C-alpha positions as CSV (number, residue, x, y, z in Angstrom):
1,M,-37.2,-8.3,47.7
2,E,-36.5,-4.8,46.4
3,G,-34.4,-4.2,43.4
4,M,-35.8,-8.1,42.0
5,G,-36.5,-6.4,38.5
6,Q,-33.3,-4.5,37.8
7,P,-31.1,-7.6,36.7
8,V,-33.7,-8.7,34.2
9,A,-34.2,-4.8,32.8
10,N,-30.3,-5.0,32.4
11,E,-30.4,-8.3,30.7
12,L,-33.2,-6.9,28.5
13,E,-31.4,-4.1,27.5
14,Q,-28.1,-6.1,27.1
15,S,-30.0,-8.5,24.5
16,Q,-31.6,-5.7,22.7
17,A,-28.1,-4.3,22.0
18,K,-26.5,-7.5,20.8
19,Y,-29.6,-7.8,18.5
20,A,-29.3,-4.1,17.2
21,D,-25.4,-5.3,16.6
22,G,-26.5,-8.3,14.2
23,Y,-26.7,-11.1,17.0
24,Y,-29.8,-12.5,15.3
25,Q,-28.3,-12.8,12.0
26,D,-24.9,-14.2,13.4
27,K,-26.8,-16.9,15.2
28,L,-29.1,-17.8,12.5
29,K,-25.9,-18.4,10.2
30,Q,-24.3,-20.5,12.8
31,G,-27.2,-22.5,13.3
32,Q,-27.8,-23.3,9.7
33,E,-24.1,-24.1,9.5
34,F,-24.7,-26.6,12.3
35,E,-28.0,-28.2,10.9
36,D,-25.7,-28.7,7.5
37,F,-23.0,-30.4,9.9
38,V,-25.4,-32.5,11.6
39,G,-27.0,-33.7,8.4
40,A,-23.5,-34.9,6.5
41,V,-22.6,-36.6,10.0
42,L,-26.3,-38.2,9.6
43,Y,-25.8,-39.0,6.3
44,K,-22.4,-40.8,7.2
45,V,-24.5,-43.6,9.4
46,G,-27.2,-43.5,6.9
47,I,-29.7,-40.9,8.0
48,V,-30.9,-38.6,5.5
49,T,-32.4,-35.1,6.8
50,M,-33.3,-33.5,4.0
51,P,-33.8,-29.7,5.1
52,F,-36.9,-27.2,4.2
53,T,-34.8,-23.8,3.4
54,S,-38.5,-22.0,3.1
55,Q,-40.1,-20.4,5.9
56,V,-43.5,-21.9,4.5
57,Y,-42.4,-25.5,4.8
58,Q,-40.6,-24.8,7.8
59,R,-43.3,-23.2,9.8
60,T,-46.0,-26.1,8.3
61,R,-43.6,-29.2,8.0
62,G,-40.5,-28.5,10.2
63,E,-37.0,-27.8,9.8
64,N,-36.3,-31.1,7.5
65,M,-38.2,-34.0,6.0
66,L,-36.7,-36.5,8.7
67,G,-38.2,-34.8,11.5
68,A,-35.7,-34.0,13.3
69,E,-35.1,-30.3,15.4
70,I,-31.6,-29.5,15.1
71,K,-30.2,-27.4,18.4
72,N,-26.2,-26.3,18.5
73,D,-25.9,-25.9,22.2
74,E,-22.6,-24.1,22.9
75,K,-22.8,-23.9,26.6
76,F,-23.1,-27.7,27.7
77,R,-19.7,-28.3,28.5
78,E,-19.5,-25.4,30.9
79,T,-22.7,-26.2,32.2
80,G,-22.9,-30.0,32.5
81,R,-26.6,-29.4,31.2
82,L,-27.9,-29.4,28.1
83,Y,-30.9,-26.7,27.1
84,I,-33.9,-27.8,25.9
85,E,-36.1,-25.1,24.6
86,T,-39.4,-24.6,24.5
87,A,-40.6,-21.3,23.2
88,E,-38.6,-18.5,21.3
89,K,-39.0,-14.9,19.5
90,S,-36.7,-13.7,17.1
91,H,-36.2,-10.3,18.7
92,P,-36.6,-9.4,22.7
93,D,-38.9,-6.5,21.7
94,K,-41.6,-8.8,20.4
95,P,-44.0,-9.5,23.1
96,S,-44.5,-12.9,23.1
97,Y,-43.0,-16.4,22.5
98,T,-44.2,-18.7,20.1
99,P,-43.8,-22.5,20.7
100,S,-40.2,-24.1,19.3
101,G,-38.2,-27.3,20.3
102,I,-40.4,-30.4,21.7
103,A,-43.4,-27.6,22.2
104,R,-43.7,-27.2,18.6
105,E,-46.5,-29.0,16.3
106,D,-45.1,-29.9,13.6
107,N,-43.5,-33.1,11.8
108,T,-40.9,-33.4,14.4
109,W,-40.4,-36.9,16.4
110,L,-36.5,-36.2,16.9
111,Y,-34.5,-33.8,18.8
112,I,-31.1,-33.4,18.2
113,I,-28.8,-31.3,20.5
114,G,-24.7,-30.9,21.1
115,D,-21.8,-29.4,19.3
116,R,-19.5,-30.5,16.9
117,S,-18.2,-33.2,19.2
118,T,-21.0,-34.5,20.6
119,L,-24.9,-35.2,19.6
120,W,-27.5,-36.8,21.4
121,I,-30.8,-37.7,19.7
122,F,-34.0,-37.9,21.5
123,S,-37.5,-38.8,20.6
124,K,-39.5,-35.7,21.3
125,T,-41.9,-38.1,23.2
126,M,-39.2,-38.9,25.5
127,L,-38.2,-35.1,26.7
128,R,-42.0,-34.1,26.7
129,G,-42.0,-36.8,29.7
130,L,-39.3,-35.5,31.2
131,A,-40.8,-32.2,31.3
132,C,-43.7,-33.3,33.0
133,G,-41.5,-34.7,35.8
134,M,-39.6,-31.5,36.1
135,T,-39.0,-31.7,39.8
136,D,-35.5,-31.7,38.7
137,Y,-34.9,-29.7,36.2
138,M,-34.6,-26.1,36.4
139,N,-36.8,-24.1,34.0
140,V,-34.5,-20.9,32.2
141,E,-36.2,-17.8,30.4
142,T,-33.9,-15.4,28.3
143,P,-35.6,-12.2,26.5
144,T,-35.7,-14.7,23.4
145,S,-35.9,-18.1,25.0
146,R,-37.4,-20.5,27.2
147,G,-36.6,-24.0,28.2
148,W,-35.2,-26.1,30.6
149,L,-31.8,-27.7,31.6
150,L,-31.1,-31.4,31.2
151,P,-28.3,-32.5,33.2
152,L,-25.5,-34.6,31.1
153,R,-26.0,-37.7,33.1
154,D,-29.8,-37.7,32.2
155,A,-29.1,-37.2,28.5
156,D,-26.6,-39.9,28.1
157,R,-29.1,-41.9,30.1
158,Y,-32.5,-41.1,27.8
159,A,-31.1,-40.2,24.8
160,A,-31.8,-43.1,21.9
161,K,-28.4,-42.5,20.4
162,K,-25.4,-40.5,21.3
163,I,-22.9,-39.7,18.1
164,E,-19.5,-38.5,18.7
165,P,-18.6,-37.2,15.0
166,G,-15.1,-35.8,16.0
167,E,-13.4,-39.2,14.1
168,M,-15.9,-38.8,10.9
169,H,-13.8,-35.8,9.6
170,T,-16.6,-33.6,8.6
171,P,-15.9,-30.1,7.7
Protein backbone atom coordinates (compact mmCIF):
# COMPACT_ATOMS: atom_id res chain seq x y z
CA MET A 1 0.00 0.00 0.00
CA GLU A 2 2.79 2.36 -0.87
CA GLY A 3 1.83 6.01 -1.27
CA MET A 4 -1.37 5.71 0.80
CA GLY A 5 -0.23 8.51 3.16
CA GLN A 6 0.35 11.05 0.40
CA PRO A 7 -3.29 12.01 -0.33
CA VAL A 8 -3.85 12.66 3.39
CA ALA A 9 -0.79 14.91 3.54
CA ASN A 10 -2.00 16.79 0.47
CA GLU A 11 -5.47 17.14 1.99
CA LEU A 12 -3.95 18.46 5.21
CA GLU A 13 -1.74 20.92 3.34
CA GLN A 14 -4.70 22.11 1.26
CA SER A 15 -6.78 22.53 4.40
CA GLN A 16 -3.99 24.49 6.13
CA ALA A 17 -3.72 26.80 3.12
CA LYS A 18 -7.50 27.39 3.08
CA TYR A 19 -7.50 28.26 6.77
CA ALA A 20 -4.59 30.67 6.27
CA ASP A 21 -6.75 32.47 3.68
CA GLY A 22 -9.63 33.05 6.14
CA TYR A 23 -11.64 29.89 5.43
CA TYR A 24 -12.63 29.37 9.07
CA GLN A 25 -13.92 32.93 9.47
CA ASP A 26 -15.87 32.68 6.20
CA LYS A 27 -17.43 29.36 7.27
CA LEU A 28 -18.22 30.72 10.73
CA LYS A 29 -20.04 33.71 9.25
CA GLN A 30 -21.88 31.49 6.78
CA GLY A 31 -22.91 29.13 9.60
CA GLN A 32 -24.17 31.98 11.78
CA GLU A 33 -26.26 33.37 8.90
CA PHE A 34 -27.69 29.89 8.30
CA GLU A 35 -28.60 29.56 11.99
CA ASP A 36 -30.43 32.90 11.75
CA PHE A 37 -32.23 31.67 8.62
CA VAL A 38 -33.31 28.44 10.35
CA GLY A 39 -34.42 30.44 13.41
CA ALA A 40 -36.64 32.61 11.18
CA VAL A 41 -38.08 29.55 9.40
CA LEU A 42 -38.84 27.77 12.68
CA TYR A 43 -40.38 30.93 14.15
CA LYS A 44 -42.85 30.99 11.24
CA VAL A 45 -44.05 27.52 12.24
CA GLY A 46 -44.26 28.42 15.94
CA ILE A 47 -40.86 27.21 17.20
CA VAL A 48 -38.53 29.72 18.90
CA THR A 49 -34.81 28.90 19.02
CA MET A 50 -33.32 31.90 20.94
CA PRO A 51 -29.62 31.53 20.06
CA PHE A 52 -26.79 31.78 22.57
CA THR A 53 -24.03 34.04 21.26
CA SER A 54 -21.36 33.84 23.95
CA GLN A 55 -18.78 31.04 23.94
CA VAL A 56 -19.53 30.35 27.62
CA TYR A 57 -23.20 29.59 26.96
CA GLN A 58 -22.49 27.76 23.72
CA ARG A 59 -19.99 25.48 25.47
CA THR A 60 -22.13 24.84 28.54
CA ARG A 61 -25.68 25.05 27.17
CA GLY A 62 -25.49 24.55 23.40
CA GLU A 63 -26.25 26.68 20.40
CA ASN A 64 -29.69 27.85 21.50
CA MET A 65 -32.38 27.69 24.16
CA LEU A 66 -34.41 25.20 22.11
CA GLY A 67 -31.62 22.62 22.27
CA ALA A 68 -31.19 22.31 18.51
CA GLU A 69 -27.85 21.76 16.80
CA ILE A 70 -28.12 23.49 13.41
CA LYS A 71 -25.90 22.42 10.51
CA ASN A 72 -25.69 23.78 6.98
CA ASP A 73 -24.95 20.96 4.54
CA GLU A 74 -23.93 22.45 1.20
CA LYS A 75 -23.07 19.15 -0.48
CA PHE A 76 -26.06 16.85 0.11
CA ARG A 77 -27.65 17.68 -3.26
CA GLU A 78 -24.46 16.52 -5.03
CA THR A 79 -23.80 13.48 -2.82
CA GLY A 80 -27.33 12.33 -2.02
CA ARG A 81 -26.30 12.07 1.64
CA LEU A 82 -26.34 14.28 4.75
CA TYR A 83 -23.10 14.70 6.70
CA ILE A 84 -23.76 13.98 10.39
CA GLU A 85 -20.86 15.50 12.33
CA THR A 86 -19.56 13.86 15.50
CA ALA A 87 -16.25 15.69 16.13
CA GLU A 88 -14.51 18.86 15.01
CA LYS A 89 -11.52 21.10 15.46
CA SER A 90 -11.27 24.78 14.59
CA HIS A 91 -8.00 24.44 12.68
CA PRO A 92 -6.27 21.54 10.90
CA ASP A 93 -3.09 22.11 12.96
CA LYS A 94 -4.84 21.37 16.27
CA PRO A 95 -3.84 17.91 17.48
CA SER A 96 -7.19 16.54 18.57
CA TYR A 97 -10.88 16.67 17.77
CA THR A 98 -13.59 17.64 20.25
CA PRO A 99 -17.06 16.09 20.33
CA SER A 100 -19.63 17.99 18.30
CA GLY A 101 -23.00 17.47 16.71
CA ILE A 102 -24.72 14.39 18.05
CA ALA A 103 -21.67 13.45 20.19
CA ARG A 104 -21.66 16.66 22.21
CA GLU A 105 -22.97 16.60 25.77
CA ASP A 106 -25.05 19.75 26.20
CA ASN A 107 -28.74 20.68 26.04
CA THR A 108 -29.02 19.47 22.45
CA TRP A 109 -31.87 17.07 21.77
CA LEU A 110 -32.61 18.10 18.17
CA TYR A 111 -30.35 18.08 15.13
CA ILE A 112 -31.44 20.29 12.22
CA ILE A 113 -29.57 19.93 8.95
CA GLY A 114 -30.02 21.00 5.35
CA ASP A 115 -29.87 24.09 3.20
CA ARG A 116 -32.14 27.05 2.47
CA SER A 117 -34.48 24.83 0.42
CA THR A 118 -34.79 21.70 2.57
CA LEU A 119 -34.36 21.12 6.32
CA TRP A 120 -34.55 17.86 8.20
CA ILE A 121 -35.20 17.81 11.94
CA PHE A 122 -33.99 14.72 13.79
CA SER A 123 -33.97 13.78 17.42
CA LYS A 124 -30.38 13.43 18.60
CA THR A 125 -31.36 10.07 20.12
CA MET A 126 -32.49 8.79 16.70
CA LEU A 127 -29.21 9.78 15.03
CA ARG A 128 -27.17 8.24 17.85
CA GLY A 129 -29.16 5.03 17.43
CA LEU A 130 -28.51 5.01 13.69
CA ALA A 131 -24.81 5.63 14.34
CA CYS A 132 -24.68 2.52 16.55
CA GLY A 133 -25.87 0.35 13.67
CA MET A 134 -23.66 2.04 11.09
CA THR A 135 -23.18 -0.90 8.78
CA ASP A 136 -24.83 1.01 5.93
CA TYR A 137 -23.30 4.43 6.65
CA MET A 138 -19.85 5.56 5.61
CA ASN A 139 -17.51 7.21 8.13
CA VAL A 140 -15.76 10.37 6.94
CA GLU A 141 -12.77 12.24 8.35
CA THR A 142 -11.31 15.54 7.13
CA PRO A 143 -8.51 17.60 8.67
CA THR A 144 -11.15 19.49 10.74
CA SER A 145 -14.18 17.21 11.05
CA ARG A 146 -15.36 13.64 11.66
CA GLY A 147 -18.77 12.22 10.97
CA TRP A 148 -20.79 9.86 8.83
CA LEU A 149 -23.04 10.03 5.79
CA LEU A 150 -26.79 9.43 5.97
CA PRO A 151 -28.48 8.66 2.63
CA LEU A 152 -31.37 11.02 1.84
CA ARG A 153 -33.81 8.10 1.62
CA ASP A 154 -32.98 7.33 5.27
CA ALA A 155 -33.10 11.01 6.20
CA ASP A 156 -36.67 11.17 4.89
CA ARG A 157 -37.51 7.96 6.72
CA TYR A 158 -36.02 8.83 10.14
CA ALA A 159 -36.51 12.60 10.37
CA ALA A 160 -39.07 13.82 12.89
CA LYS A 161 -39.96 16.58 10.41
CA LYS A 162 -38.90 17.78 6.98
CA ILE A 163 -39.44 21.45 6.13
CA GLU A 164 -39.14 23.02 2.69
CA PRO A 165 -38.95 26.75 3.51
CA GLY A 166 -38.64 27.98 -0.09
CA GLU A 167 -42.22 29.26 -0.14
CA MET A 168 -41.97 30.92 3.26
CA HIS A 169 -40.24 34.02 1.83
CA THR A 170 -37.51 34.17 4.45
CA PRO A 171 -34.50 36.33 3.50
